[in-house]
C-alpha positions as CSV (number, residue, x, y, z in Angstrom):
1,P,145.9,55.3,-6.7
2,A,148.7,52.9,-8.3
3,K,146.1,51.0,-10.0
4,A,144.5,53.9,-12.1
5,K,148.2,55.0,-13.1
6,A,149.4,51.6,-14.3
7,L,145.9,52.0,-16.3
8,G,147.2,55.5,-17.2
9,I,143.4,57.0,-16.1
10,E,143.1,60.5,-15.1
11,G,140.1,62.6,-15.1
12,S,137.9,64.8,-12.7
13,V,135.8,63.3,-9.9
14,I,133.2,65.9,-9.0
15,V,131.9,66.5,-5.9
16,D,129.4,68.3,-3.6
17,L,131.1,69.7,-0.4
18,L,129.1,71.0,2.8
19,I,131.9,73.4,4.6
20,D,131.0,74.5,8.4
21,E,131.0,78.2,9.6
22,T,134.5,77.1,10.6
23,G,136.0,76.3,7.0
24,K,135.7,72.3,7.8
25,V,134.4,69.9,5.4
26,R,131.6,68.5,7.1
27,N,130.0,66.0,4.5
28,V,131.4,65.3,0.7
29,Q,129.0,63.8,-1.7
30,L,129.7,62.1,-5.2
31,V,128.4,63.9,-8.1
32,R,130.7,62.2,-10.5
33,G,133.3,60.2,-10.7
34,V,135.9,58.0,-13.1
35,G,136.4,55.0,-10.9
36,Q,139.8,53.0,-10.5
37,G,140.1,54.1,-7.2
38,L,140.0,58.0,-7.9
39,D,136.8,58.4,-6.7
40,E,137.4,57.2,-3.3
41,A,140.9,59.0,-3.5
42,A,139.5,62.0,-3.7
43,L,136.5,61.6,-1.2
44,E,139.1,60.8,1.7
45,A,141.5,63.9,0.6
46,L,138.8,66.2,0.3
47,A,136.9,65.2,3.7
48,Q,140.2,66.4,5.1
49,Y,140.3,70.0,3.5
50,E,139.8,73.1,5.4
51,F,138.5,76.3,3.7
52,E,138.5,79.8,4.9
53,P,134.8,80.6,6.0
54,A,131.9,81.9,3.7
55,Y,130.7,85.0,5.3
56,I,127.2,86.7,4.8
57,Q,126.8,90.2,6.1
58,N,130.1,89.5,8.4
59,E,128.9,86.3,10.0
60,A,130.5,83.0,9.1
61,V,128.1,80.7,7.6
62,V,127.5,77.1,6.2
63,V,127.8,76.5,2.5
64,Q,127.8,73.8,0.1
65,I,129.9,74.0,-3.1
66,R,130.4,72.0,-6.3
67,Y,134.1,71.0,-6.2
68,S,136.4,69.4,-9.1
69,Y,139.2,67.7,-7.6
70,K,141.5,66.8,-11.2
71,F,143.7,63.6,-11.2
72,I,146.7,64.3,-14.0
73,L,149.2,62.1,-14.7
74,D,152.8,63.1,-15.2
75,W,153.9,61.8,-18.2
76,T,157.8,63.3,-17.9
77,D,160.4,60.7,-17.4
78,S,162.0,60.9,-14.0
79,S,165.0,59.0,-14.9
80,E,166.1,62.0,-17.1
């Protein structure tokens, strides 16, 4: 987000994800955030993720995982 970038804020947003048997994210819950719009951006992006389904004994299952979404500013000068 522009606000976080302007303030030079970066960091990791930690979430719990509920992933269904097809690999689609069904629930995203914030565990720890960094604020300044990064939490919301991570939640929105992760809600659209698709994962490979998890399997137990050849059967696709619903799983919950903890996931870290890391925001890192690119400090290179794009004018070079």
